[in-house]
C-alpha positions as CSV (number, residue, x, y, z in Angstrom):
1,X,192.1,77.1,112.0
2,X,188.6,76.0,112.3
3,X,186.3,76.3,109.9
4,X,182.6,76.6,110.4
5,X,180.2,74.0,108.6
6,X,176.8,75.0,108.1
7,X,174.0,72.5,109.6
8,X,171.8,70.2,108.4
9,X,168.7,69.2,109.3
10,X,169.1,65.6,109.0
11,X,167.7,65.6,105.5
12,X,170.5,67.0,103.5
13,X,169.3,70.4,103.7
14,X,171.5,73.1,104.9
15,X,170.7,75.9,106.3
16,X,172.5,79.2,106.9
17,X,172.8,79.7,111.3
18,X,172.5,83.0,110.5
19,X,169.4,83.7,108.2
20,X,165.9,84.2,108.7
21,X,162.6,83.3,107.6
22,X,161.7,86.2,105.3
23,X,158.8,88.1,106.7
24,X,154.9,87.2,105.1
25,X,156.1,83.5,105.0
26,X,153.9,81.2,105.0
27,X,153.8,80.3,108.7
28,X,153.7,84.1,109.3
29,X,150.8,84.5,107.1
30,X,149.1,81.9,108.0
31,X,148.7,83.4,111.8
32,X,148.3,86.8,110.3
33,X,146.0,85.8,108.0
34,X,144.1,83.9,110.2
35,X,144.0,86.6,112.8
36,X,142.8,89.2,110.5
37,X,139.9,87.1,108.8
38,X,138.5,86.8,112.9
39,X,139.2,90.2,113.7
40,X,136.9,91.3,110.6
41,X,133.8,88.9,111.6
42,X,133.5,90.1,115.2
43,X,133.9,93.9,113.8
44,X,131.0,92.5,111.1
45,X,129.3,91.0,113.9
46,X,129.2,93.8,116.2
47,X,127.9,96.1,113.4
48,X,125.4,94.5,112.9
49,X,124.6,94.3,116.8
50,X,125.0,98.2,116.5
51,X,122.1,98.1,114.0
52,X,119.9,96.5,115.1
53,X,119.8,98.2,118.2
54,X,119.8,101.4,116.5
55,X,116.4,100.2,114.9
56,X,115.2,98.7,118.0
57,X,115.7,101.8,119.4
58,X,114.2,103.7,116.7
59,X,110.8,101.8,116.7
60,X,110.7,102.0,121.2
61,X,111.1,105.8,120.4
62,X,109.1,107.0,117.5
63,X,106.2,103.7,117.7
64,X,105.4,101.3,115.0
65,X,105.7,102.7,111.5
66,X,101.3,103.6,111.0
67,X,99.1,101.3,109.3
68,X,96.9,101.7,106.3
69,X,93.3,102.4,107.7
70,X,90.9,99.5,106.4
71,X,88.2,100.5,104.7
72,X,85.5,101.6,106.8
73,X,81.4,102.1,106.4
74,X,79.5,105.1,106.2
75,X,76.1,106.3,105.8
76,X,75.7,108.9,103.0
77,X,73.2,111.5,102.9
78,X,70.8,109.5,100.3
79,X,70.9,106.8,103.9
80,X,72.7,104.6,101.6
81,X,75.9,102.3,102.4
82,X,78.8,104.6,101.5
83,X,82.4,104.2,101.6
84,X,84.5,106.4,104.2
85,X,87.5,108.3,102.6
86,X,90.6,108.5,104.2
87,X,90.0,111.5,105.5
88,X,87.4,110.2,107.6
89,X,85.1,112.9,106.3
90,X,83.8,111.9,103.1
91,X,81.2,109.8,102.8
92,X,81.1,108.1,98.9
93,X,78.6,106.1,97.8
94,X,79.2,102.1,97.6
95,X,79.0,101.9,93.9
96,X,81.4,105.0,93.5
97,X,84.1,102.6,94.5
98,X,86.6,100.7,91.8
99,X,84.8,102.3,89.0
100,X,87.5,104.0,87.6
101,X,86.5,107.6,89.1
102,X,89.2,108.8,92.0
103,X,86.1,109.9,94.1
104,X,87.9,110.4,97.7
105,X,90.4,113.4,97.9
106,X,93.4,111.4,97.5
107,X,92.0,108.2,95.3
108,X,92.0,105.1,97.5
109,X,88.6,104.3,96.6
110,X,90.6,103.5,93.1
111,X,93.5,101.9,95.1
112,X,94.8,98.9,93.1
113,X,94.6,96.6,96.7
114,X,91.0,97.5,97.0
115,X,90.0,97.0,93.2
116,X,92.7,94.4,92.0
117,X,89.8,91.3,91.9
118,X,86.6,92.9,92.2
119,X,84.7,91.5,94.3
120,X,86.3,89.2,95.8
121,X,88.9,92.6,96.8
122,X,86.2,94.4,98.0
123,X,85.4,94.5,102.0
124,X,81.9,92.9,102.6
125,X,80.0,96.1,103.4
126,X,80.4,97.0,99.7
127,X,79.3,93.9,98.0
128,X,75.3,92.7,97.9
129,X,74.5,89.1,96.4
130,X,71.8,88.1,93.8
131,X,69.5,85.3,94.1
132,X,72.2,83.9,91.5
133,X,75.5,83.7,94.2
134,X,77.3,84.5,90.8
135,X,75.9,87.8,90.1
136,X,76.5,91.2,92.8
137,X,75.8,94.6,93.1
138,X,77.0,97.0,95.3
139,X,75.3,97.5,98.5
140,X,74.0,101.1,98.1
141,X,72.4,99.2,94.7
142,X,69.6,96.9,96.7
143,X,66.3,98.0,97.5
144,X,66.9,101.0,95.4
145,X,63.6,100.6,93.5
146,X,66.1,99.5,90.5
147,X,66.1,95.8,89.3
148,X,69.9,95.6,89.6
149,X,70.4,92.1,89.5
150,X,68.0,91.3,86.7
151,X,66.0,89.1,88.4
152,X,64.8,91.5,90.7
153,X,66.2,89.4,94.0
154,X,67.6,93.1,95.1
155,X,64.4,94.7,95.8
156,X,61.6,91.8,96.4
157,X,62.3,88.4,99.0
158,X,63.3,85.8,100.0
159,X,66.6,87.5,99.0
160,X,65.7,91.2,100.1
161,X,63.5,92.4,102.4
162,X,62.8,95.8,101.3
163,X,61.2,98.4,102.8
164,X,57.4,99.8,101.1
165,X,57.8,102.2,98.2
166,X,58.8,105.6,99.0
167,X,57.2,108.7,98.4
168,X,58.4,109.2,95.1
169,X,57.2,105.5,93.7
170,X,53.9,103.9,93.1
171,X,53.8,100.2,94.3
172,X,52.8,98.2,91.6
173,X,53.9,94.7,89.4
174,X,56.0,96.9,86.7
175,X,55.6,95.7,82.7
176,X,59.2,97.6,82.6
177,X,62.1,95.5,83.3
178,X,64.3,98.3,84.7
179,X,61.6,98.4,88.0
180,X,60.4,95.9,90.5
181,X,57.3,96.5,92.3
182,X,57.2,100.4,92.3
183,X,57.5,102.6,89.5
184,X,58.6,105.9,89.5
185,X,55.3,108.5,89.9
186,X,56.6,110.1,87.4
187,X,56.0,108.0,84.5
188,X,51.7,107.6,86.4
189,X,49.1,108.8,83.8
190,X,51.6,109.4,80.5
191,X,49.3,107.7,78.9
192,X,52.0,104.5,78.3
193,X,51.1,101.2,80.5
194,X,53.8,101.0,83.0
195,X,51.8,98.5,85.7
196,X,50.0,95.5,84.8
197,X,46.7,96.5,86.4
198,X,46.9,99.9,84.9
199,X,47.4,101.3,87.8
200,X,49.8,103.6,87.2
201,X,47.0,105.2,84.3
202,X,44.1,105.1,86.5
203,X,44.9,105.0,90.1
204,X,48.2,106.6,90.5
205,X,47.8,110.0,91.6
206,X,49.6,112.3,89.7
207,X,53.0,113.8,90.9
């Protein structure tokens, strides 16, 4: 009677001729897992490309997002430099910007980006520098008859070329620190010296 002996692999190991490697073994898993990782990577890349394509199509259809409008200059009713609010109608005085009070309807005159590092964060049209470059004032405070810089450089040349005193002012060298070369006519003939030459008491007509 013939006997069937298990076959050897040449190294003394035997294997059943009718047996098969269990599914999910190392060899099969290696092939399956590599294939699965590749499929997942391809699917991820396709999803990413589809998302980018959708975003590009959305931008093309709707256009780029609107930019925040830059600060714009305007002229107030007092003929002074102003700040145009976002509604494109309201023009507030330059000195009302970053003063702690929301003057524009939407408060853009007090936004952090505008006020975080005054005066460097302010647009140039809002700022005027004094004779001492370290000192500054708001542009609507220049040539307003008031000594805002403290040395009258905002009212007198050579730093500033201001027009002559207006009808509500009297031209004279002032003795009052608050004023420079003009004083309000309301101070004339009040029995107090406001001009070095006393012209406010002897020459200035009553208001």
